[in-house]
N, C-alpha and C positions, 0 to 999 in steps of 0.2 A: 890479424889473427883469424884463422879460419875456424870453421865449426869442428873440423876434425881434430884440432888441438885441444878441444875441451873434452874432459873425461867426466862423465856423470857418475857419481857414487851416492850410496845411501848414507844418510846421517840421521841420528835420532833427533826428533823435534825438540827444540829448546823451549822450555816453559816460559822463559823470560824474553823470548823473541817478540818483538813488537809486530803486531798484525796491522797491515795497511790495507787501504781500500783498493779494489781492483782498478786498473787503468781505465780512465773515463774518455780520453780523447782518442781520436782515430789512429794517430801515429803509434801510441802505446799499444793499442789493440793489434795493429798490424805487426808490430815487432814481436808481440806475444804469440801471434799466429805463426810467424816465421820461426820463432824459437820452438814452438811445438812441432813444426814440420821437421826441424833438425833432430828433435828428440826421437821422433818416430823411426828415424833411420838407425838409431842405436839399438842395442839389445833390448828387447821388450821385457825381459825378466828383471832388468835393473830399474827400479822406480826412480823418478825424478825428485830430488830433494835439494841438491846443491851442485853447482858447477865448480870444478877446481882445475887448475893448470898443472902441467908436469912440474915436479919440484926440482927445477934447475935454476942456477943463479941468473942466467940470461933472461929468464921469463918472469922475474918477480914483478917488474913494472907492467908487463902485459897481463899478469895474473890479477893484479890490482885493478887494472882497467876493465878486464873481462868481468870481474865480480861486480864492479860498479855498473856495468852495462846490462847485467841480468835484471830484468824487470821483476818487481814484487807481485806475485800472483796471489798472495794471501790478503784477505780483507783486513781493514783497519780495526783496531781495538775499539769496542763500543764504549761510549761515555754514558753510563747509566746514572750519573749523579743528578741529572735534571729530568729523569724519567717521570717524576711525580707531576711536573708541570706540563707534560705532553699528553695528558690523558684526553684532552679535548681533540687532539689531532688523530687519536686512534679511531674515533668514531667517523672521521672523514676518510679513512683508508690508509693513513700513514703508518709506517712501522716505527720502531724505536730509534732508527737512524735518521728520521725525518724525511724519509723517501716514501713514495707510493709503493704499496705492496703489490704483488702480482694480482692481476684481475681486480684492480681497485674499482673499476667502473661497472662491475657486475650488478645486475638487478637483484636486490634482496627479497623483493616480493614478486612471485611468479604471476599473480593474477589468476583469472578464472580459466580452468582447463575445460575447453569445449570440444575436445576430440577424444576418440577412443584409441587406446594403445594398439589394438589390432589393425586399425586402419591407417597407421602411420606408414608412409612410403619409405622404402629402403633407398630409393634413388630416383631422381627425376631429371629429365633432360633440361639442361640449362641452369641447374642449381649448383653446379660445381661438384656434384657427387656422382660416382659411377652408378650406372643403372644395374650392374651385376657385381657380385663379389668374385674377384679373380681366384681366390683360394677356396678350396673345398671346405666349407664350414662344417660338413658332416663329420670330419675327422677331428675337429677341434673338440677338446673336452669341455664339458659344462663346468660351471664353477663348483658343483657338488661332486664331480668325479675326480679321481686321482689318476695321475699319469703313471702308468706301469710299464716299465721297460727293464731289460736286463743290462746290468753294468758289470763288466768283468774287472777283476782286480788282480794284478800280478802278484806272484809270491814274494818278490823282493819288496814291493811296496807294502804288502800286508805284514811283513816282518818288522817294519818300522812303526806300525800302529801301536798306540797306547791303549790302555783299557777304555778310556773315554771314547777314543776313535772307533774301537771295535764295537762298543755298545751303540754308537751312532749308526754304524753301517748295519748292525743287526736290526736296529729299530726301523731303518728304511725298508728292510725286507720282511718286517713283521715277525722276527724271531725273538725268542726269550733272551734276556740280557742278564740273567743271574749266573753266578759262578765265578771262578777265577779266570785269569788271563788264558791259561791253556785251554780251558773249556770254551771260552769265548772264541778263541782262534779256531778251534776245531769245528765249532758250530758255524762260523762264517765260511769255512772251507766247504762244508757240506752244503750250505745254501748256494754257494757259487757253483758247486758241481751239479746241483739240481736246477741251476739257472732260475732261482727264485727272483722274480722281478722286483725292482725298486718301487715302492709304493704299494706293495701287497698289504692287505688288511692284516692286522695283528690277530694271531690265533688266541681267542679268548675261550676260557673254559665255559662249557654250558652249565656247569653247576654253580648255583648261586651260593655265595658265602653264608648267607643266612637261610639257606634252604632247610625246610623241615623234613626233607626226605632222609630216612635213616640209611646208614651205611650198609653195604651188602653183607657184612658179617652178621648183622642181626637177622633174627628169624623172620620168615615171611608172615605178614599180618601183624608184626609188632608196631606199636604206635605210642605216642606220648599222650597221656591223659592229664589234662589240666586239673589242678587241685583248687578248690574254693575255700577261702579262709572262713572262719567262724565269725558270726556277727558280734560276739561278745568282745569287748575291748579289754586288753590286758592292762591292769592297774600299774601305774608307775610306782616304784619304791619311794618311800619318803626319806628325806635327808633334812631333818629340822634344823641342824646346826649350820647348814649351808644356805646362804641367802639366794644364790643363783646356782643351784646344783645342775650339772650337765655332764653327759658322757664325755670321755676323753676325746672322741672324734668330732665333737660339736664345738663350734666356736662360742666364746663367752657372749658375744653379741646376740646369738641365736638361742640363748638358754631359756628365754621366756616362751619360745615356741615349742610346744609339746605335741608330737604327732601321735596319732592313734595307731596302736599295734594290735594284731590279731593272730591267734594261733590257728593251727590246722588240726582237724579231728582224726586224720588217717594215722594208723599205726602199721608198722612194718616189722616183719620177723627177720632176724639176722642169725646166721649160723654162729654159734659161740666159738671162742678160741679154745683149742683143745690142749694147749701146752700146760703142763703141770710141773711142780717142783716140790721138794721137801724143805720145809722151813723148821728151824729149831725153835722150840718154845722157850720164851724168855720170861723171867720173873724179876720184878723190881727189887733191888736190894734196900734193906732198911737203913735209914740214916744217910743215904747217898742219893742226891738228886740226879735224875736222868741217868742212873747207872743200873744196868740189868745183868743178870747172870742166867746161865742156861739151866733149864730144868732137866734133872736126871731121873731116870727110872730106878727101880730097885737094884738093877744090875750095874748101875753107874753109867749107862748109856744115855746120850741125849735124847729127849723126847721130840719126835718129829711130827709135823702135820703136812699132809699132802694137800696142796692148795693150787688154785689156778695162778699161773705165773703172770701177774699184772706188770711187774717190772723185771728188767733183765737181771740176770744173776750169773755167777761163775758156774761153769758146768761141773757136775760131779767128777768127771774125768780129771779136770785140772785140780780140783780140791784133793783128790786121792793121789794122783800120780805125782804131783808137784808138792804135796804135803803143805798146803797153804793154811797157815794159822795166823792169829794176831801177832805172833812173834816173828813172822816172816819179814825180812828187811826189804827196803826198796830195791837194792841191787839184786835181790833174789827174784823180785817180781819182773824186773826188766830182763833177767836172764831167761825167762820163759820165751821171750820174743827174740833175744839176741844172746844165745849161749856163748860162753867164753871158750871152752876147749872143744868139746865134741857135741854135736847136736844129737840128743837122745833119739830123735826120730829118723836118723840116717840108717840106711840099709847097706848091704854089701855092694849093691849096684848103683846106689844113689846116695850121694853125700849132700845133706842139706846145709843151709847157711849157718855159719858160726864165725867167730872172730879168728879162729885158727884157719878156716878156709879162706877168709878174706885176706889174711896175712900171706898165705901161700900164693894166692892169685896176684897180690901186690908184688911179691918178690919175683914171680915169673914175668910180670909185665916189665919190671925194671931190668931183668936180665935180657929180655928180648929187645929192649930199647938201648942196650949197651951201657947201662949204669955201672959205674965202677971202672969203666975203661974209656969209652969215647965221651961220655957225659957223666956229670956228677962223680968225679973220681973218688970222693969221700963216702960213697954209698956203702951201706951195709944192710943186710936183710932185716926186715921187721919181724918181731915176734907178735903173738896174739895179744899179749899184755901191753906191749908198746903201741900197737895199733889202736887198742882200746883207749889208751891214754890220750891220743890225739883227738879221737872222737869225743871223749869226755871233756876236752878243752872247749869244744863247740857247745856242749851242754852248759858249761859254766859261762860261756860267752852269751848265751841266751838269757841268763839271769842278770848279768851286769855287762851290757854291750860296750865294746871299745871300738874306736874307728878302725883298728886293725887287730885281728885276733892275736898276732904275734906279740903285741905289746904286753899281753898277760904273762908271757914267758920271762919277762924282765923282773929283776928284784925291785922291791918298793923303794930301795935306796936310789936307784937310777931313774925310776919312773914312779913318782909318788901318787899319780892319779890312776894309772892303769896297771902298774906293776903288781905282782902277786908273789909273795915270798913262798907260799905253799906250792904254787905251780912251778916256780923257779927251781926249788929244791927237788921236786918230784921228777921233773924232766932232766935235770942235770945240765952239764955244760953243753954248748953247741946245740941248744934246743931249737933256735930259730932255723938253723940250717937243716936240722932233722925234720922240722915241720914242712920245709920246702920239699924235701924228699917225699913226705906223705902226700902233699897236694899234687905232686907231679905224677906219682905212680899208683895212687890208691885205685883199686879195681874192685868192682862188684860182679865181674864176669870172668870166666876162664879165658885168658888171652891166647891160649893155644888153639882155640876153636876159630875157624874162619867166620867172619862176620856175614850173616845171611842177608837176604833181600830186605831192605828197609821197609818196603810196603807191607811185607808179611810180618816182620818183627821190628816195629819201629822203636821199641824200648829194649833193644837187645842188651845194651850195656848194663842195665839194671834188672834184667829179666829174672835172674835167680833170687834177687831180693824181693821182687814183687810176687814171684811164685810162692816163696816161703811165707810171705804175709798172707796171701790168699788161702794158704793151708792152715796156718796156726790161728788166725783171728776167729774163724767160726768154731774152731775146736775147743777153745777155752771159755766160750761165752754162750749162754742161752738167752735168746731174745725174749723180751716181754711181748705183751699183746700189741702195743703201739710201736710202730717203727716209722721211719721217714726216709725218703730218697731225695737227694739234692746233689748239686755239683760241688766239688772241692777244687780249689785253685792253687797252683804252685807258681809263685812269682819267678820270672826269669827275665833278665835284662838284655841278654844277648840276642843273636839271630839264629833261628831254626825254622825248618820247614813246617813243623807242627805247632809252632807257637801261635797262640790265638790272641786276637785283639780284644781286650776286655776293658771296657770303659764304664761299666756299671758296678764295679767293685773297687774298694780301696786297695785290694791286693795288686791290681794292675795286670799287665800282660803276662802271659805264661802258658802253662799247660793245665789241662783240666781233666778230671775224672768224675764219673758218676759214683756216688757212695751211698751205701745203705748203713744207717747208724741207729743206735738205740741208746738214748740218754748219754750221748757223748762218746760212746764206744763205737769205733769203726768196725763193722762186722764184715763188710765186703766192699769191693770197689772194682771199677772197670774203666780203664783209661780211654778217652775219646779218640786218641790217635791210633788205637788198636783196631784191627778189622772187627766189624760187628759180627756176632755169631750167626752163621748161615742157618743154624737151626731155627731161627725166628725170622730172619730176613726173607727166607724162602716162602713164608706165609704172607708176604707183602708188608711186613712191619718196617717202620723207619729205623735207621740205625740207633736213634735215641731209645725208642721203645724196645728194640732188640737187646740193647745193653741192659736195660732195666729188667727185662724178663730173665736175663742171665743172672742178675743179682738175686732174683727170686728163687733161682735154683739152689742157692746156698741155705735156704730156710729148712728147718727140720720139723716144724709143726704147721698145721693148717689154720687158715682163717686169721692170719695176722691182719691188722688194720694199718695200712700204709698211707701216710700223708704225703702229698706231693703239691708242688706249686704249679702255676699256670704253664710252665714250660713242658711239663710231662703229662698233665691230666687231660683226658678227652673221654668222650663216651665210648668210643671204640676200644681204647686201651683199658677202660674199666671192665669191659666184658672179657677181653683177652686175659687180663690178670685174674679174673674170677675163674676162668676156665683153665688156669695154670694147675699143675699137679698139686700145688700147695694152697690153692684157693685163696688168693690174696684179695682182701677187700680194700679197694682204693677210695680215697676221698681227698678233696682239696679244691682250691680255687682254680678257675679255668678262664681261658680267653673267650671272648664273645664270638669271634668269627672262626668258622671252620673247625669247631671242636664238638659238633654234634648236638648243640643245644637247640631246643625247640623255639620257634618264633615267639610263642606267647609267654616265654620266660625272660626274653631279652628286655633290657631297660637301657634307654639312652641317657647320656649324661646331661644334666641341666646346665644351662649357661649362666643363669642369673641366680642371685641369692634367694630371691623370692620364690623362684621355681624350685630351688633345692629344698627350701623349707616346706614347700607344698608336697613334694614327692618323698621326702625323707621318711624312712620307716616302711616304705612300700615293699611287700614281699610277694613274689610270684614263684609258683612251684608247679612241677609236673612230675609224673612217675611213668616209667616205661612199663608197658603191658604186653602180654602175649609173647614173651621171650623167656622160656624156662632156663636158658643158659645165662641169663642176666636178670635175675629177679629183682624187681623193685629198685631199679636205678633211679635215684632222685636227682632232678635238675632244678635248681632254685636260684633266685637272685634277690638280693636285699639292697635297698638304696640307703647308704649311710652318708658319708661325705661324697661318695660317688658310687655308682652301681658295682656290686660285687657278685659275680656269677660263680656257682658252686655245683660240683658233681659229687655224689656220695653213694657208696654202697654200704655205709656204716650206720647212718642215722636211722633210728627206730621211729622217730616222729619229727615234726617241724613245729617248733614252739620257741617262745621267748623265755629265757631263764634270767634269774637275778644274779648279778655278778658284783663282787666287792673288790675294791681296790683302795689301798692306803695312799692318801694324798695329803698335801698340806692345805689346811683350811686357813685362808687369810683372815677370815672373820673371827675365829677363835685363837689363832696364832699357834696351832698345834696340829700334829698329824692325826687324821681321823680316817675312818673307813667310809668311802663313797659308794653308794649302791645305785646301780643302773641296770638296764635291760640289754641283753645281747642274744642273738640267735644261737640256738644250741649247737648247730653244726659249725658255726664260726668259732664258738667258744672251744669246741673240741679241737678244731684245727689249730687254734692259737696255742694250745697246751701240748700238742703232739707233733707239730711240724718242726720244732727247733732242735731236733736231735743232731742233725748234721751241723747246724750253726753252732751248737754247743761244743761239738768236737773241734770245729775251726777256731772257736774262741779260746779253748784251752791250749790248742797248739800254737795259736798266734800270740798269746800273752808272753811266753818265754821262748819265742822262735829262735832258731839257731843262726839264721842267715841275716840277722840285722847288720846292716852296713857291709855285708859280704857280697861282692860282685861275682856272680856265678858265670864265669866265662865258658865253662863246660856245661852243656845243657843238662846232662844227667845228674850233676850235683844238685840241681834244683829238686829233682825227684828224690835223691838220697836224703836231703834235709827234710823233705816232707815225710818220707818213710820213717826216719828216726823220731821226728816229732809225734807222728801218729802212734808209734810204739810206746813212747813214754806216756802219752795220754791214756792209751789203753791199759798200760800197767798201773797207772794211778787209779783208774776207774775200778780195776779189779781189787786193788788195795782197799779202796773205800768199801766195796761190797763185802769183802771178807770180814773186815772189822765190824762193820755195822750189823752184819748177820750174827756176829758173836756178842752183840750187846755192848760194844764199845761206843761211848758217846762221841758224837762228831767233833765236839770241842777238844777232845783229847787226841785227835788224829793229826797227822802231818798235813800241812797245807801243800798245795801244788808246788809252790816255790821250794819248800823244804824237802819235798819228795825228790824233785829234780836235783836239788843241791846235793842231797845225800848220794845220789847215783854218780854225779860228777866228781865228788870228792873221792869216792871209792875207786872209780875208774882212773882218775888222774894219779892217785897214790900208788897205782900198780898192784893193788891187792887182789888176791883170789877171793871169790865170793865165800862168805862164811859157810854157807851151805847151799851151793848152787843146786837148783831143782833138777832132779834127774828122775827118769822113769824107774818105777819099782822093779821092773824086769831086769835091770842092769845094776852092777856095782852093789849087790847085796852083801852085807857084812854079817858074819856070824857074831852072835853075842859072846863077849868074852866071859870066861868062867869067873863066877863070883860077882858079875855085874848084875844089877837088877833088871828084870824083864820089863819090856815096854808095857806100860799100863794101858788097859783097854779104854780108860777114860780119855777123851780128847784133850789135847793140850790147850784148846780154847777154854775149857772149863777150869784148868789149873791156873792159867795166866789170863785174867780178865782184861788186862790193859797193857799195851806195849809201852815200854819205858826205855828202850835201848837208845843209845846215843853214839856218836862217832867222835872220838877224841884223838887228836893228832899231836904227838910229841914234837915240838918245834926243834929239839936238839937231836934226838936220835932218829927222827923220821919214822917212828913206830906208830902204827895205828891200831888201836885196841877196840874190839867189838865185844858186846856182851857174849859170854861163853854159851855155847850150845851143848846139848848132851853129847854130841859127837866130837867136841873139841875140849881138850884138857884145860882146866883152869890154870891161870898163871899164878906163880908164887907171889904172895903179897910181901912187898918190901916198903921201906920208908920212902924210897925214891918214887915208886909207883903211886903211893898214896899222897904224895905232895900235890900242890895246886896245879903243877904242870905235868903230873904223872899220868900214865895211861889209865889208872884206876881211880882217878880223883873223883869221878862221879859217884863212886860207891859210898862216899862219906856225905853225900847230899841228903839231908833230912827230908827234903821235899819229895823224894822218890821212894816208892814202896819196893823194897828188895826181897820181900817174902814171896814164896811161890803162890800164896793165896791169902785170902782174908783170914787172919787168925782169930780164934774165939777167945784166947787169953791175951793179956797185955804183955807183949814181947817185942824185942827190938833186934835189929840186925847187929851181930857181934862187931861188925866193922864200924858201927857208929861210935864205939868206945875207943876207937884208935887214937 
C-alpha cells in the first residue's frame, strides 16, 4: 500500500480514546518522521487526526493493516493514583510521569552578581555568538510598543462575520464596539476605508466619569457648594415594646449599632404649584359612620372651595360634558374612552376612534383579503355591538383566565371547568368560528391606506388607537402636584424589529413606552420605538430625555413635582425640565457616574459589614450656586444598606424625619407601629414615585393576555391600550364617587368594575346612557314632564346601588332605570327570584331617592 492510497480526514477526538506515550526508540521516531513528511504533501488545510482507506471490499485487509501501522502520536494516560508517594521525586526534578523535567539540571541559586548589565558583551569571538546582529534591531518594537499595520478585509469575508468577530476587529483598530450588527459593520467599513491600523490606541474620552466640571448648559461661574451638617445629633425615636428595634433596611444582627445622624441648617425656596380646583364641601351625616353629604347653599347649589390641587381629579370638562355622577355606571365610564356608536369628538373631516369605526375597518380588511370568497367562505360583516362582544370576552378572560379564550364560548355542560352558559347564550351558535373571524381580520387602522415607512411610523397598525388615547387621556383628568415618569412594558413573545430584551422585569421581553402617570392614571405616553421629537433632540438631548420633555408638553399647570428613577434623572435634565414652559421640578435617585454629581457627594460602597456599620447614616450634600436658570439644585447622598445618590429641585431642606410603619412584633405577638428615621427627600420619593407602578399593577392584576400568545405584534399594544383604558376609567369612577362623599367600602372593587363592563359588552346591550357631549343630541323636554332640577344628582342620590341582573331564560338584562328611560311594568314574573326586577324587593338596598325624614318604605317591599 502506498502513501497515496491513504486519505486523511478530520474526526472529532474521542474522550474515551486511550492516550499513549510517544515512541521512544529510534525506529518508531523515524517512522513518525516519515509519516509526517507524507502528510506535508497532502492538503495543508486538512488536519491530521485519522488515516482511512478507500471503502472498497478489496481493501478491507489492507485498511486494517494500514490502521495498525499508524503509530500513536498521543501521550499515554497519566496514572495519578500514586502521585502522593512521588512528592520526594519532585524536589529532585522529576515530573508526575517519573521522568526528568526539561532543564532539570539548571542552577536554582545564581550566586553573586559581580558585573554590570551595561558592560555585558553582545558577542565575542570564539564564544559561539555572532559579533553583530544580522537584523536591524531598530525596527523591532520594544515590549511596551504595539505593532501597528493596516489589514484589509474583503467584503465577502466581512459579510460572514458575527457580532463577536466584528467587535474583535473593531477593538484591534481602537474603534467603539457598542451598537447593533448593522452599526458595527458600518463602523468597520469606515475604519477600513480610512486605513486605520491594527493596534491603534483606543479612543478614550478626555472627560472623567467622576469629573466635577459642570455641563456646558449651566451658566458660567456656576459651581457646587458643599453643605456642612450640624453638630447636633438627631435623637432616635423610642420603641419600648420592641427589644431590638431597627429600620426595615437594617439587618437584625446590626440592630444594636446606632449611627449618629445630623441635619442641615440650609433652607431653600421653591416655586409653589399653581394648579387649583373646586372641591365640594361635605358634612358628616348623623347616625351613619363614614357617610357624608354635600353642603348646599340657600339656592340649593353645592358649596365649593377653591383649593390647591394636591391630588389628581376629574376635569370639570368631563364632569359637565359627560354628566358624571355617582349613578354613572361602569360601562358609561369606559364609553368615555371607547365610544360605542359615534365618537362625540369627531368632526366632518376627522372621525375619531369608536367601535363603529373599528367594525368598518375590520370589514374592509376582510373584504380586501377575500373573505367570503377565497378564504373564510362563511364570513359575514361585523357590527359594532358584535365586535364589542369579542373584546368583552377578553375582559372576562382577564378575570378568570382559561388556557384558551375560545373555551369560554362553550356551555358548562360540555366544559364544566371553563365553560360559561352566559357567554355561550350571548354569542349564540357557531361562536368559535366567529371568534376566529375576529382574530383574523380585526383592524385598528384603515386598511385602504398604503402602509408608510416603518422607520417614520413604526406603530402604524395601531396609530389611530394611540392617537385617540393621547387626545382623551389629558382631556378628562387634572394632574395633582406630584407626578412620576417611568417606563411601561408590553409583553410580546414573537419576533419583531422593535422588540426589546428585558431581563430586569417579570413582564419579560416586549415593547416599552415612557409614561407620565398620577396616582395610577396614565396621563400621557410616548413609545420608545417612535422617533424622538426633533424639537428637543436638536438641542442635544438624548432620545430618552427628548421623549420625557414631550410628555411635559401635555401638562396644563406649572411647577409640577416629577419623580424619576436613576434611568432618567441627571443634573442636566433637572435644569432643562425647570426651563420647560411648564417649569417642571424634578427629583429622584440617580446613578453615580456621568450624571453631573459633584465629587464631594459621591460615596463608595463598603465591602465588609464592619465598614458598613461605620459609614451607615452618612449624609453628604451640595447645592448648585450662581445659576439663575437652575436655582438651588440639591445633590445629596445617604449611606443606608448601600449609598443612595439623589438630585432634587423639590426639597426645601435636608433633614431626618420620623416615619411610622406597621409591623408584626414577635415580642408581643401583635402588629404595632415601628418608628424610625428616614431622610426627608427619600421619604418624599417613596411616596410619589409609584404612580406608574400603580398603573402597571392595576393593569396587570386582571390583564387580558394571560395565556394568550400574541403572534401579531400589534395585539400586544392593543391589549395594553385596553387595559390602560379600563384602569383609567376605574380611577375616574373612584374620584367621582369619593368627591361626592360616597364611602370607599360602598364602591365597586376593581374586579367588579371590570366584570360589569365585560357582562354588558358580552350581553350585546347598548349603554344605558352613553356619555355624549351636550352640544349634540339635545332633546326637548316633553310637555308635562318635570323640569330638570338645578340641584345636582349627586345630592339626590348619595350612594350608588345599581346592579346588573341577567335573566337566564329570556336573556334580558335589566338596569336601574334612568330619567331618560321609561320604567318597566311590574309583573309577577319580573318580581320573582329570577326576574329582572328581583333586586327591587331586597330590603338591604335603599330604593328611596334620598334619606327620608319620616319612617316610610318602598311600596315594592309589600309585594
